[in-house]
All heavy atoms as TSV, in Angstrom:
chain	resi	resn	atom	element	x	y	z
A	1	VAL	N	N	83.959	151.135	357.100
A	1	VAL	CA	C	82.858	151.924	357.612
A	1	VAL	C	C	81.536	151.398	357.046
A	1	VAL	O	O	80.571	151.223	357.785
A	1	VAL	CB	C	83.048	153.424	357.281
A	1	VAL	CG1	C	81.792	154.218	357.559
A	1	VAL	CG2	C	84.213	153.997	358.037
A	2	TYR	N	N	81.520	151.136	355.754
A	2	TYR	CA	C	80.281	150.665	355.132
A	2	TYR	C	C	79.797	149.358	355.765
A	2	TYR	O	O	78.613	149.211	356.073
A	2	TYR	CB	C	80.482	150.488	353.627
A	2	TYR	CG	C	79.306	149.848	352.940
A	2	TYR	CD1	C	78.146	150.593	352.693
A	2	TYR	CD2	C	79.323	148.520	352.563
A	2	TYR	CE1	C	77.042	150.021	352.089
A	2	TYR	CE2	C	78.221	147.934	351.955
A	2	TYR	CZ	C	77.087	148.685	351.716
A	2	TYR	OH	O	75.994	148.110	351.130
A	3	GLN	N	N	80.698	148.420	355.953
A	3	GLN	CA	C	80.310	147.134	356.528
A	3	GLN	C	C	79.840	147.273	357.973
A	3	GLN	O	O	78.884	146.616	358.388
A	3	GLN	CB	C	81.459	146.135	356.431
A	3	GLN	CG	C	81.707	145.687	355.006
A	3	GLN	CD	C	82.880	144.748	354.902
A	3	GLN	OE1	O	83.792	144.783	355.710
A	3	GLN	NE2	N	82.863	143.901	353.890
A	4	LEU	N	N	80.501	148.124	358.734
A	4	LEU	CA	C	80.076	148.332	360.123
A	4	LEU	C	C	78.713	149.007	360.185
A	4	LEU	O	O	77.876	148.650	361.009
A	4	LEU	CB	C	81.117	149.151	360.883
A	4	LEU	CG	C	82.410	148.432	361.218
A	4	LEU	CD1	C	83.442	149.420	361.762
A	4	LEU	CD2	C	82.173	147.324	362.216
A	5	GLU	N	N	78.483	149.984	359.317
A	5	GLU	CA	C	77.182	150.655	359.297
A	5	GLU	C	C	76.080	149.687	358.884
A	5	GLU	O	O	74.978	149.729	359.421
A	5	GLU	CB	C	77.224	151.883	358.397
A	5	GLU	CG	C	78.019	153.011	359.021
A	5	GLU	CD	C	78.164	154.227	358.127
A	5	GLU	OE1	O	77.952	154.122	356.898
A	5	GLU	OE2	O	78.528	155.283	358.668
A	6	SER	N	N	76.381	148.801	357.949
A	6	SER	CA	C	75.404	147.774	357.558
A	6	SER	C	C	75.122	146.836	358.723
A	6	SER	O	O	73.979	146.436	358.948
A	6	SER	CB	C	75.925	146.964	356.373
A	6	SER	OG	O	76.040	147.775	355.243
A	7	TYR	N	N	76.163	146.490	359.453
A	7	TYR	CA	C	76.012	145.579	360.591
A	7	TYR	C	C	75.112	146.173	361.666
A	7	TYR	O	O	74.211	145.500	362.173
A	7	TYR	CB	C	77.384	145.244	361.184
A	7	TYR	CG	C	77.288	144.399	362.428
A	7	TYR	CD1	C	77.049	143.036	362.341
A	7	TYR	CD2	C	77.414	144.970	363.692
A	7	TYR	CE1	C	76.939	142.248	363.481
A	7	TYR	CE2	C	77.311	144.195	364.835
A	7	TYR	CZ	C	77.071	142.848	364.720
A	7	TYR	OH	O	76.953	142.081	365.845
A	8	ILE	N	N	75.328	147.444	362.016
A	8	ILE	CA	C	74.526	148.032	363.100
A	8	ILE	C	C	73.071	148.224	362.686
A	8	ILE	O	O	72.204	148.289	363.549
A	8	ILE	CB	C	75.120	149.338	363.663
A	8	ILE	CG1	C	75.139	150.432	362.628
A	8	ILE	CG2	C	76.486	149.103	364.248
A	8	ILE	CD1	C	75.450	151.802	363.188
A	9	LYS	N	N	72.805	148.293	361.396
A	9	LYS	CA	C	71.410	148.366	360.948
A	9	LYS	C	C	70.691	147.034	361.177
A	9	LYS	O	O	69.499	147.005	361.440
A	9	LYS	CB	C	71.340	148.747	359.473
A	9	LYS	CG	C	71.699	150.191	359.220
A	9	LYS	CD	C	71.673	150.508	357.744
A	9	LYS	CE	C	72.151	151.935	357.516
A	9	LYS	NZ	N	72.291	152.249	356.105
A	10	ARG	N	N	71.447	145.943	361.063
A	10	ARG	CA	C	70.857	144.611	361.248
A	10	ARG	C	C	70.850	144.189	362.716
A	10	ARG	O	O	69.915	143.562	363.178
A	10	ARG	CB	C	71.647	143.568	360.456
A	10	ARG	CG	C	71.531	143.677	358.973
A	10	ARG	CD	C	72.201	142.509	358.269
A	10	ARG	NE	N	73.489	142.138	358.814
A	10	ARG	CZ	C	74.666	142.562	358.371
A	10	ARG	NH1	N	74.716	143.411	357.369
A	10	ARG	NH2	N	75.793	142.151	358.916
A	11	GLU	N	N	71.903	144.498	363.422
A	11	GLU	CA	C	72.078	144.061	364.816
A	11	GLU	C	C	71.532	145.132	365.758
A	11	GLU	O	O	71.967	146.263	365.724
A	11	GLU	CB	C	73.558	143.832	365.096
A	11	GLU	CG	C	73.860	143.259	366.443
A	11	GLU	CD	C	73.370	141.843	366.612
A	11	GLU	OE1	O	73.421	141.063	365.652
A	11	GLU	OE2	O	72.940	141.514	367.725
A	12	LYS	N	N	70.595	144.760	366.591
A	12	LYS	CA	C	69.990	145.738	367.500
A	12	LYS	C	C	70.457	145.571	368.941
A	12	LYS	O	O	70.310	146.465	369.749
A	12	LYS	CB	C	68.463	145.653	367.439
A	12	LYS	CG	C	67.910	145.971	366.076
A	12	LYS	CD	C	68.265	147.377	365.653
A	12	LYS	CE	C	67.735	147.671	364.264
A	12	LYS	NZ	N	68.351	148.805	363.642
A	13	HIS	N	N	70.998	144.410	369.268
A	13	HIS	CA	C	71.430	144.139	370.640
A	13	HIS	C	C	72.697	143.305	370.596
A	13	HIS	O	O	73.061	142.752	369.572
A	13	HIS	CB	C	70.345	143.359	371.410
A	13	HIS	CG	C	69.019	144.048	371.408
A	13	HIS	ND1	N	68.751	145.153	372.164
A	13	HIS	CD2	C	67.887	143.787	370.715
A	13	HIS	CE1	C	67.505	145.541	371.943
A	13	HIS	NE2	N	66.963	144.735	371.064
A	14	GLY	N	N	73.330	143.216	371.717
A	14	GLY	CA	C	74.451	142.289	371.827
A	14	GLY	C	C	75.783	142.966	372.044
A	14	GLY	O	O	75.950	144.167	371.831
A	15	HIS	N	N	76.689	142.148	372.472
A	15	HIS	CA	C	78.042	142.578	372.815
A	15	HIS	C	C	78.786	143.145	371.603
A	15	HIS	O	O	79.504	144.131	371.707
A	15	HIS	CB	C	78.796	141.386	373.408
A	15	HIS	CG	C	80.173	141.691	373.860
A	15	HIS	ND1	N	80.426	142.504	374.946
A	15	HIS	CD2	C	81.378	141.319	373.369
A	15	HIS	CE1	C	81.728	142.601	375.110
A	15	HIS	NE2	N	82.329	141.891	374.171
A	16	LEU	N	N	78.589	142.536	370.443
A	16	LEU	CA	C	79.309	142.970	369.251
A	16	LEU	C	C	78.811	144.310	368.714
A	16	LEU	O	O	79.533	144.986	367.990
A	16	LEU	CB	C	79.243	141.901	368.167
A	16	LEU	CG	C	79.981	140.611	368.494
A	16	LEU	CD1	C	79.824	139.607	367.366
A	16	LEU	CD2	C	81.450	140.888	368.754
A	17	LEU	N	N	77.619	144.707	369.072
A	17	LEU	CA	C	77.107	146.010	368.657
A	17	LEU	C	C	77.968	147.119	369.261
A	17	LEU	O	O	78.312	148.091	368.584
A	17	LEU	CB	C	75.644	146.176	369.062
A	17	LEU	CG	C	74.965	147.455	368.620
A	17	LEU	CD1	C	74.978	147.585	367.101
A	17	LEU	CD2	C	73.530	147.472	369.132
A	18	GLY	N	N	78.350	146.965	370.523
A	18	GLY	CA	C	79.234	147.939	371.162
A	18	GLY	C	C	80.586	148.013	370.477
A	18	GLY	O	O	81.143	149.096	370.296
A	19	LYS	N	N	81.088	146.873	370.073
A	19	LYS	CA	C	82.370	146.830	369.353
A	19	LYS	C	C	82.240	147.546	368.006
A	19	LYS	O	O	83.121	148.304	367.607
A	19	LYS	CB	C	82.789	145.374	369.147
A	19	LYS	CG	C	84.145	145.200	368.525
A	19	LYS	CD	C	84.516	143.731	368.467
A	19	LYS	CE	C	85.923	143.532	367.943
A	19	LYS	NZ	N	86.299	142.104	367.922
A	20	ALA	N	N	81.132	147.326	367.329
A	20	ALA	CA	C	80.900	147.985	366.043
A	20	ALA	C	C	80.839	149.504	366.212
A	20	ALA	O	O	81.431	150.250	365.426
A	20	ALA	CB	C	79.618	147.463	365.407
A	21	TYR	N	N	80.135	149.978	367.243
A	21	TYR	CA	C	80.061	151.421	367.498
A	21	TYR	C	C	81.455	151.993	367.796
A	21	TYR	O	O	81.807	153.065	367.299
A	21	TYR	CB	C	79.132	151.732	368.667
A	21	TYR	CG	C	77.671	151.676	368.329
A	21	TYR	CD1	C	76.773	151.085	369.212
A	21	TYR	CD2	C	77.169	152.234	367.168
A	21	TYR	CE1	C	75.417	151.039	368.933
A	21	TYR	CE2	C	75.815	152.192	366.883
A	21	TYR	CZ	C	74.947	151.593	367.763
A	21	TYR	OH	O	73.603	151.560	367.486
A	22	LEU	N	N	82.223	151.295	368.606
A	22	LEU	CA	C	83.558	151.763	368.943
A	22	LEU	C	C	84.414	151.891	367.685
A	22	LEU	O	O	85.029	152.936	367.442
A	22	LEU	CB	C	84.222	150.816	369.944
A	22	LEU	CG	C	85.692	151.105	370.254
A	22	LEU	CD1	C	85.862	152.468	370.912
A	22	LEU	CD2	C	86.267	150.009	371.140
A	23	PHE	N	N	84.435	150.858	366.863
A	23	PHE	CA	C	85.275	150.895	365.679
A	23	PHE	C	C	84.750	151.849	364.615
A	23	PHE	O	O	85.532	152.414	363.852
A	23	PHE	CB	C	85.496	149.482	365.134
A	23	PHE	CG	C	86.514	148.734	365.933
A	23	PHE	CD1	C	86.134	147.840	366.908
A	23	PHE	CD2	C	87.873	148.978	365.761
A	23	PHE	CE1	C	87.074	147.170	367.677
A	23	PHE	CE2	C	88.821	148.317	366.526
A	23	PHE	CZ	C	88.424	147.412	367.487
A	24	LEU	N	N	83.437	152.072	364.581
A	24	LEU	CA	C	82.903	153.106	363.691
A	24	LEU	C	C	83.370	154.482	364.142
A	24	LEU	O	O	83.745	155.318	363.316
A	24	LEU	CB	C	81.374	153.064	363.687
A	24	LEU	CG	C	80.726	152.363	362.528
A	24	LEU	CD1	C	79.213	152.281	362.726
A	24	LEU	CD2	C	81.036	153.026	361.225
A	25	GLY	N	N	83.352	154.704	365.440
A	25	GLY	CA	C	83.841	155.979	365.968
A	25	GLY	C	C	85.309	156.198	365.644
A	25	GLY	O	O	85.701	157.276	365.187
A	26	ILE	N	N	86.123	155.181	365.840
A	26	ILE	CA	C	87.556	155.279	365.533
A	26	ILE	C	C	87.749	155.514	364.036
A	26	ILE	O	O	88.550	156.375	363.634
A	26	ILE	CB	C	88.288	153.999	365.994
A	26	ILE	CG1	C	88.279	153.896	367.518
A	26	ILE	CG2	C	89.719	153.981	365.465
A	26	ILE	CD1	C	88.739	152.544	368.052
A	27	SER	N	N	87.014	154.786	363.218
A	27	SER	CA	C	87.154	154.920	361.766
A	27	SER	C	C	86.785	156.318	361.297
A	27	SER	O	O	87.497	156.921	360.490
A	27	SER	CB	C	86.286	153.884	361.057
A	27	SER	OG	O	86.705	152.584	361.377
A	28	HIS	N	N	85.671	156.833	361.781
A	28	HIS	CA	C	85.259	158.177	361.382
A	28	HIS	C	C	86.259	159.226	361.862
A	28	HIS	O	O	86.518	160.198	361.160
A	28	HIS	CB	C	83.860	158.491	361.888
A	28	HIS	CG	C	82.784	157.883	361.049
A	28	HIS	ND1	N	82.540	158.257	359.745
A	28	HIS	CD2	C	81.889	156.901	361.314
A	28	HIS	CE1	C	81.540	157.551	359.253
A	28	HIS	NE2	N	81.127	156.712	360.198
A	29	SER	N	N	86.834	159.011	363.028
A	29	SER	CA	C	87.852	159.934	363.518
A	29	SER	C	C	89.062	159.946	362.591
A	29	SER	O	O	89.565	161.006	362.225
A	29	SER	CB	C	88.284	159.547	364.934
A	29	SER	OG	O	89.336	160.375	365.368
A	30	LYS	N	N	89.499	158.768	362.200
A	30	LYS	CA	C	90.661	158.684	361.314
A	30	LYS	C	C	90.364	159.243	359.927
A	30	LYS	O	O	91.277	159.702	359.239
A	30	LYS	CB	C	91.159	157.245	361.233
A	30	LYS	CG	C	91.790	156.797	362.536
A	30	LYS	CD	C	92.394	155.437	362.440
A	30	LYS	CE	C	93.084	155.093	363.762
A	30	LYS	NZ	N	93.946	153.943	363.658
A	31	LEU	N	N	89.096	159.225	359.535
A	31	LEU	CA	C	88.708	159.816	358.252
A	31	LEU	C	C	88.496	161.324	358.361
A	31	LEU	O	O	88.253	161.989	357.368
A	31	LEU	CB	C	87.425	159.149	357.734
A	31	LEU	CG	C	87.565	157.695	357.294
A	31	LEU	CD1	C	86.191	157.085	357.010
A	31	LEU	CD2	C	88.455	157.607	356.057
A	32	GLY	N	N	88.574	161.853	359.570
A	32	GLY	CA	C	88.440	163.290	359.781
A	32	GLY	C	C	87.041	163.768	360.086
A	32	GLY	O	O	86.810	164.965	360.226
A	33	ASP	N	N	86.085	162.872	360.200
A	33	ASP	CA	C	84.708	163.251	360.523
A	33	ASP	C	C	84.501	163.075	362.026
A	33	ASP	O	O	83.918	162.101	362.491
A	33	ASP	CB	C	83.731	162.396	359.726
A	33	ASP	CG	C	82.303	162.922	359.797
A	33	ASP	OD1	O	82.016	163.788	360.654
A	33	ASP	OD2	O	81.473	162.462	359.002
A	34	HIS	N	N	84.987	164.049	362.783
A	34	HIS	CA	C	85.023	163.932	364.239
A	34	HIS	C	C	83.642	164.032	364.883
A	34	HIS	O	O	83.406	163.403	365.911
A	34	HIS	CB	C	85.987	164.959	364.818
A	34	HIS	CG	C	87.363	164.827	364.253
A	34	HIS	ND1	N	88.123	163.686	364.407
A	34	HIS	CD2	C	88.100	165.668	363.499
A	34	HIS	CE1	C	89.275	163.833	363.793
A	34	HIS	NE2	N	89.284	165.035	363.235
A	35	ARG	N	N	82.748	164.781	364.281
A	35	ARG	CA	C	81.397	164.872	364.841
A	35	ARG	C	C	80.680	163.524	364.753
A	35	ARG	O	O	80.026	163.092	365.692
A	35	ARG	CB	C	80.586	165.953	364.133
A	35	ARG	CG	C	81.107	167.342	364.412
A	35	ARG	CD	C	80.196	168.408	363.857
A	35	ARG	NE	N	80.841	169.699	363.827
A	35	ARG	CZ	C	81.097	170.454	364.873
A	35	ARG	NH1	N	80.765	170.025	366.059
A	35	ARG	NH2	N	81.690	171.630	364.747
A	36	LYS	N	N	80.817	162.864	363.621
A	36	LYS	CA	C	80.194	161.551	363.463
A	36	LYS	C	C	80.882	160.540	364.380
A	36	LYS	O	O	80.235	159.674	364.965
A	36	LYS	CB	C	80.256	161.090	362.011
A	36	LYS	CG	C	79.366	159.899	361.730
A	36	LYS	CD	C	79.356	159.539	360.267
A	36	LYS	CE	C	78.165	160.182	359.606
A	36	LYS	NZ	N	77.962	159.665	358.238
A	37	ALA	N	N	82.196	160.666	364.529
A	37	ALA	CA	C	82.940	159.775	365.418
A	37	ALA	C	C	82.405	159.890	366.839
A	37	ALA	O	O	82.153	158.883	367.505
A	37	ALA	CB	C	84.427	160.107	365.376
A	38	LEU	N	N	82.208	161.104	367.289
A	38	LEU	CA	C	81.723	161.328	368.650
A	38	LEU	C	C	80.325	160.739	368.844
A	38	LEU	O	O	80.026	160.175	369.900
A	38	LEU	CB	C	81.722	162.828	368.947
A	38	LEU	CG	C	81.719	163.240	370.400
A	38	LEU	CD1	C	82.873	162.618	371.160
A	38	LEU	CD2	C	81.780	164.752	370.505
A	39	LYS	N	N	79.507	160.822	367.813
A	39	LYS	CA	C	78.151	160.252	367.874
A	39	LYS	C	C	78.214	158.765	368.220
A	39	LYS	O	O	77.461	158.288	369.067
A	39	LYS	CB	C	77.462	160.464	366.530
A	39	LYS	CG	C	76.151	159.782	366.366
A	39	LYS	CD	C	75.641	159.959	364.947
A	39	LYS	CE	C	74.741	158.812	364.565
A	39	LYS	NZ	N	74.312	158.889	363.176
A	40	TYR	N	N	79.117	158.038	367.580
A	40	TYR	CA	C	79.229	156.602	367.832
A	40	TYR	C	C	79.947	156.299	369.143
A	40	TYR	O	O	79.592	155.360	369.847
A	40	TYR	CB	C	79.927	155.905	366.675
A	40	TYR	CG	C	79.078	155.866	365.428
A	40	TYR	CD1	C	79.434	156.571	364.294
A	40	TYR	CD2	C	77.910	155.126	365.393
A	40	TYR	CE1	C	78.653	156.549	363.156
A	40	TYR	CE2	C	77.104	155.093	364.256
A	40	TYR	CZ	C	77.490	155.807	363.149
A	40	TYR	OH	O	76.705	155.772	362.025
A	41	LEU	N	N	80.943	157.080	369.477
A	41	LEU	CA	C	81.708	156.833	370.696
A	41	LEU	C	C	80.892	157.099	371.958
A	41	LEU	O	O	81.202	156.555	373.015
A	41	LEU	CB	C	82.982	157.685	370.705
A	41	LEU	CG	C	84.015	157.306	369.656
A	41	LEU	CD1	C	85.098	158.378	369.574
A	41	LEU	CD2	C	84.623	155.943	369.957
A	42	GLN	N	N	79.870	157.914	371.851
A	42	GLN	CA	C	79.045	158.226	373.015
A	42	GLN	C	C	77.902	157.252	373.227
A	42	GLN	O	O	77.142	157.389	374.186
A	42	GLN	CB	C	78.515	159.657	372.901
A	42	GLN	CG	C	79.612	160.680	373.042
A	42	GLN	CD	C	79.108	162.096	372.902
A	42	GLN	OE1	O	78.124	162.361	372.217
A	42	GLN	NE2	N	79.793	163.018	373.553
A	43	LYS	N	N	77.789	156.263	372.373
A	43	LYS	CA	C	76.750	155.241	372.545
A	43	LYS	C	C	77.045	154.415	373.792
A	43	LYS	O	O	78.187	154.050	374.060
A	43	LYS	CB	C	76.699	154.304	371.337
A	43	LYS	CG	C	76.336	154.970	370.038
A	43	LYS	CD	C	74.855	155.130	369.949
A	43	LYS	CE	C	74.457	155.597	368.556
A	43	LYS	NZ	N	73.041	155.846	368.465
A	44	ASN	N	N	76.018	154.104	374.560
A	44	ASN	CA	C	76.182	153.296	375.770
A	44	ASN	C	C	76.778	151.928	375.462
A	44	ASN	O	O	77.559	151.395	376.247
A	44	ASN	CB	C	74.845	153.129	376.495
A	44	ASN	CG	C	74.402	154.406	377.160
A	44	ASN	OD1	O	75.217	155.234	377.543
A	44	ASN	ND2	N	73.103	154.573	377.288
A	45	GLU	N	N	76.421	151.378	374.315
A	45	GLU	CA	C	76.934	150.068	373.937
A	45	GLU	C	C	78.449	150.089	373.752
A	45	GLU	O	O	79.144	149.151	374.133
A	45	GLU	CB	C	76.271	149.566	372.652
A	45	GLU	CG	C	74.798	149.294	372.787
A	45	GLU	CD	C	73.920	150.511	372.483
A	45	GLU	OE1	O	74.423	151.664	372.493
A	45	GLU	OE2	O	72.720	150.305	372.230
A	46	ALA	N	N	78.966	151.164	373.159
A	46	ALA	CA	C	80.415	151.302	372.968
A	46	ALA	C	C	81.110	151.430	374.316
A	46	ALA	O	O	82.145	150.803	374.556
A	46	ALA	CB	C	80.738	152.507	372.087
A	47	LYS	N	N	80.522	152.225	375.198
A	47	LYS	CA	C	81.101	152.421	376.524
A	47	LYS	C	C	81.122	151.123	377.326
A	47	LYS	O	O	82.097	150.837	378.017
A	47	LYS	CB	C	80.326	153.494	377.284
A	47	LYS	CG	C	80.490	154.874	376.688
A	47	LYS	CD	C	79.640	155.888	377.420
A	47	LYS	CE	C	79.722	157.235	376.746
A	47	LYS	NZ	N	78.881	158.228	377.396
A	48	SER	N	N	80.074	150.340	377.216
A	48	SER	CA	C	80.053	149.101	377.982
A	48	SER	C	C	80.941	148.027	377.358
A	48	SER	O	O	81.419	147.147	378.056
A	48	SER	CB	C	78.626	148.589	378.171
A	48	SER	OG	O	78.028	148.309	376.939
A	49	PHE	N	N	81.180	148.100	376.050
A	49	PHE	CA	C	82.062	147.130	375.403
A	49	PHE	C	C	83.503	147.309	375.873
A	49	PHE	O	O	84.169	146.358	376.248
A	49	PHE	CB	C	81.995	147.255	373.873
A	49	PHE	CG	C	83.036	146.429	373.187
A	49	PHE	CD1	C	82.905	145.050	373.120
A	49	PHE	CD2	C	84.159	147.012	372.633
A	49	PHE	CE1	C	83.878	144.269	372.508
A	49	PHE	CE2	C	85.134	146.250	372.014
A	49	PHE	CZ	C	84.990	144.873	371.951
A	50	SER	N	N	83.977	148.566	375.857
A	50	SER	CA	C	85.356	148.836	376.255
A	50	SER	C	C	85.450	150.259	376.809
A	50	SER	O	O	85.757	151.201	376.069
A	50	SER	CB	C	86.298	148.667	375.061
A	50	SER	OG	O	87.619	148.919	375.437
A	51	PRO	N	N	85.163	150.424	378.099
A	51	PRO	CA	C	85.126	151.770	378.680
A	51	PRO	C	C	86.430	152.557	378.512
A	51	PRO	O	O	86.400	153.749	378.191
A	51	PRO	CB	C	84.829	151.516	380.157
A	51	PRO	CG	C	84.277	150.151	380.235
A	51	PRO	CD	C	84.826	149.387	379.075
A	52	GLU	N	N	87.556	151.892	378.699
A	52	GLU	CA	C	88.841	152.603	378.629
A	52	GLU	C	C	89.130	153.085	377.211
A	52	GLU	O	O	89.525	154.242	377.008
A	52	GLU	CB	C	89.993	151.708	379.102
A	52	GLU	CG	C	89.896	151.275	380.545
A	52	GLU	CD	C	88.995	150.062	380.752
A	52	GLU	OE1	O	88.699	149.336	379.768
A	52	GLU	OE2	O	88.568	149.850	381.891
A	53	ARG	N	N	88.934	152.223	376.234
A	53	ARG	CA	C	89.192	152.607	374.845
A	53	ARG	C	C	88.209	153.672	374.378
A	53	ARG	O	O	88.581	154.607	373.673
A	53	ARG	CB	C	89.123	151.392	373.927
A	53	ARG	CG	C	90.307	150.461	374.129
A	53	ARG	CD	C	90.206	149.232	373.288
A	53	ARG	NE	N	90.614	149.540	371.913
A	53	ARG	CZ	C	90.499	148.683	370.914
A	53	ARG	NH1	N	89.993	147.492	371.121
A	53	ARG	NH2	N	90.889	149.015	369.703
A	54	THR	N	N	86.955	153.521	374.784
A	54	THR	CA	C	85.944	154.504	374.398
A	54	THR	C	C	86.278	155.864	375.004
A	54	THR	O	O	86.205	156.888	374.315
A	54	THR	CB	C	84.543	154.041	374.833
A	54	THR	OG1	O	84.279	152.762	374.254
A	54	THR	CG2	C	83.483	155.022	374.392
A	55	ASP	N	N	86.666	155.890	376.277
A	55	ASP	CA	C	87.060	157.156	376.907
A	55	ASP	C	C	88.266	157.772	376.219
A	55	ASP	O	O	88.309	158.986	375.974
A	55	ASP	CB	C	87.370	156.951	378.392
A	55	ASP	CG	C	86.136	156.731	379.238
A	55	ASP	OD1	O	85.007	157.017	378.750
A	55	ASP	OD2	O	86.283	156.265	380.383
A	56	PHE	N	N	89.258	156.950	375.890
A	56	PHE	CA	C	90.452	157.447	375.212
A	56	PHE	C	C	90.082	158.119	373.889
A	56	PHE	O	O	90.468	159.263	373.626
A	56	PHE	CB	C	91.446	156.311	374.956
A	56	PHE	CG	C	92.605	156.723	374.098
A	56	PHE	CD1	C	93.689	157.391	374.647
A	56	PHE	CD2	C	92.601	156.465	372.732
A	56	PHE	CE1	C	94.750	157.790	373.845
A	56	PHE	CE2	C	93.668	156.860	371.927
A	56	PHE	CZ	C	94.741	157.521	372.483
A	57	TRP	N	N	89.320	157.418	373.053
A	57	TRP	CA	C	88.972	157.967	371.741
A	57	TRP	C	C	88.015	159.141	371.847
A	57	TRP	O	O	88.096	160.091	371.061
A	57	TRP	CB	C	88.423	156.863	370.835
A	57	TRP	CG	C	89.534	156.037	370.283
A	57	TRP	CD1	C	89.951	154.818	370.731
A	57	TRP	CD2	C	90.414	156.404	369.233
A	57	TRP	NE1	N	91.039	154.398	370.007
A	57	TRP	CE2	C	91.348	155.358	369.071
A	57	TRP	CE3	C	90.522	157.514	368.403
A	57	TRP	CZ2	C	92.347	155.391	368.115
A	57	TRP	CZ3	C	91.525	157.545	367.448
A	57	TRP	CH2	C	92.422	156.494	367.306
A	58	THR	N	N	87.106	159.111	372.814
A	58	THR	CA	C	86.211	160.247	373.022
A	58	THR	C	C	87.014	161.494	373.371
A	58	THR	O	O	86.757	162.583	372.849
A	58	THR	CB	C	85.181	159.934	374.127
A	58	THR	OG1	O	84.403	158.800	373.728
A	58	THR	CG2	C	84.257	161.113	374.382
A	59	ASN	N	N	88.012	161.344	374.236
A	59	ASN	CA	C	88.865	162.478	374.599
A	59	ASN	C	C	89.662	162.977	373.404
A	59	ASN	O	O	89.811	164.186	373.216
A	59	ASN	CB	C	89.806	162.098	375.744
A	59	ASN	CG	C	89.070	161.907	377.045
A	59	ASN	OD1	O	87.993	162.450	377.250
A	59	ASN	ND2	N	89.648	161.114	377.944
A	60	GLN	N	N	90.185	162.058	372.597
A	60	GLN	CA	C	90.951	162.446	371.406
A	60	GLN	C	C	90.081	163.254	370.438
A	60	GLN	O	O	90.489	164.298	369.947
A	60	GLN	CB	C	91.497	161.205	370.684
A	60	GLN	CG	C	92.513	160.414	371.452
A	60	GLN	CD	C	93.806	161.181	371.614
A	60	GLN	OE1	O	94.352	161.712	370.664
A	60	GLN	NE2	N	94.284	161.257	372.834
A	61	VAL	N	N	88.891	162.745	370.181
A	61	VAL	CA	C	87.978	163.401	369.245
A	61	VAL	C	C	87.506	164.740	369.806
A	61	VAL	O	O	87.467	165.743	369.083
A	61	VAL	CB	C	86.784	162.469	368.929
A	61	VAL	CG1	C	85.698	163.204	368.176
A	61	VAL	CG2	C	87.259	161.251	368.154
A	62	SER	N	N	87.175	164.780	371.077
A	62	SER	CA	C	86.713	166.031	371.697
A	62	SER	C	C	87.801	167.094	371.636
A	62	SER	O	O	87.513	168.273	371.385
A	62	SER	CB	C	86.317	165.784	373.154
A	62	SER	OG	O	85.208	164.933	373.211
A	63	GLU	N	N	89.036	166.683	371.838
A	63	GLU	CA	C	90.156	167.633	371.760
A	63	GLU	C	C	90.289	168.195	370.345
A	63	GLU	O	O	90.496	169.391	370.170
A	63	GLU	CB	C	91.458	166.933	372.169
A	63	GLU	CG	C	92.639	167.862	372.226
A	63	GLU	CD	C	93.902	167.153	372.703
A	63	GLU	OE1	O	93.804	166.362	373.665
A	63	GLU	OE2	O	94.949	167.391	372.088
A	64	LYS	N	N	90.144	167.351	369.344
A	64	LYS	CA	C	90.237	167.818	367.962
A	64	LYS	C	C	89.086	168.771	367.632
A	64	LYS	O	O	89.288	169.782	366.954
A	64	LYS	CB	C	90.245	166.638	366.999
A	64	LYS	CG	C	91.552	165.884	367.055
A	64	LYS	CD	C	91.555	164.678	366.153
A	64	LYS	CE	C	92.871	163.943	366.330
A	64	LYS	NZ	N	92.934	162.717	365.526
A	65	LEU	N	N	87.893	168.464	368.116
A	65	LEU	CA	C	86.760	169.346	367.886
A	65	LEU	C	C	86.936	170.687	368.595
A	65	LEU	O	O	86.578	171.715	368.047
A	65	LEU	CB	C	85.466	168.667	368.353
A	65	LEU	CG	C	84.919	167.599	367.437
A	65	LEU	CD1	C	83.751	166.865	368.112
A	65	LEU	CD2	C	84.477	168.181	366.111
A	66	SER	N	N	87.515	170.675	369.783
A	66	SER	CA	C	87.723	171.931	370.511
A	66	SER	C	C	88.770	172.808	369.832
A	66	SER	O	O	88.767	174.024	370.003
A	66	SER	CB	C	88.099	171.663	371.962
A	66	SER	OG	O	89.395	171.140	372.054
A	67	ARG	N	N	89.653	172.185	369.050
A	67	ARG	CA	C	90.662	172.941	368.300
A	67	ARG	C	C	90.136	173.388	366.947
A	67	ARG	O	O	90.883	173.956	366.153
A	67	ARG	CB	C	91.929	172.116	368.111
A	67	ARG	CG	C	92.724	171.972	369.401
A	67	ARG	CD	C	94.066	171.361	369.132
A	67	ARG	NE	N	93.921	169.905	369.218
A	67	ARG	CZ	C	94.655	169.031	368.557
A	67	ARG	NH1	N	95.608	169.441	367.757
A	67	ARG	NH2	N	94.464	167.749	368.696
A	68	GLY	N	N	88.863	173.115	366.687
A	68	GLY	CA	C	88.253	173.591	365.459
A	68	GLY	C	C	88.354	172.642	364.287
A	68	GLY	O	O	88.039	173.008	363.170
A	69	LYS	N	N	88.779	171.425	364.531
A	69	LYS	CA	C	88.839	170.448	363.448
A	69	LYS	C	C	87.519	169.694	363.430
A	69	LYS	O	O	87.153	169.044	364.393
A	69	LYS	CB	C	89.995	169.470	363.647
A	69	LYS	CG	C	91.344	170.145	363.597
A	69	LYS	CD	C	92.435	169.127	363.782
A	69	LYS	CE	C	93.801	169.799	363.725
A	69	LYS	NZ	N	94.884	168.834	363.912
A	70	SER	N	N	86.789	169.789	362.351
A	70	SER	CA	C	85.486	169.115	362.275
A	70	SER	C	C	85.704	167.697	361.876
A	70	SER	O	O	85.025	166.815	362.097
A	70	SER	CB	C	84.570	169.820	361.298
A	70	SER	OG	O	85.156	169.909	360.034
């Protein structure tokens, strides 16, 4: 998470930025911080990098949040 967050601070554009957002979202979800995960998964860059994976993880995180898991 730390390395990805450092990367997105330096990188402002590009294909790999979407990948970083996607994996940050997945990482935060696995750490139990679903609100932060959703923040990254909803980035346009993440969606354009891998729409199917982003939709899958967004649905997973949204379901956990709707069940009251923060």
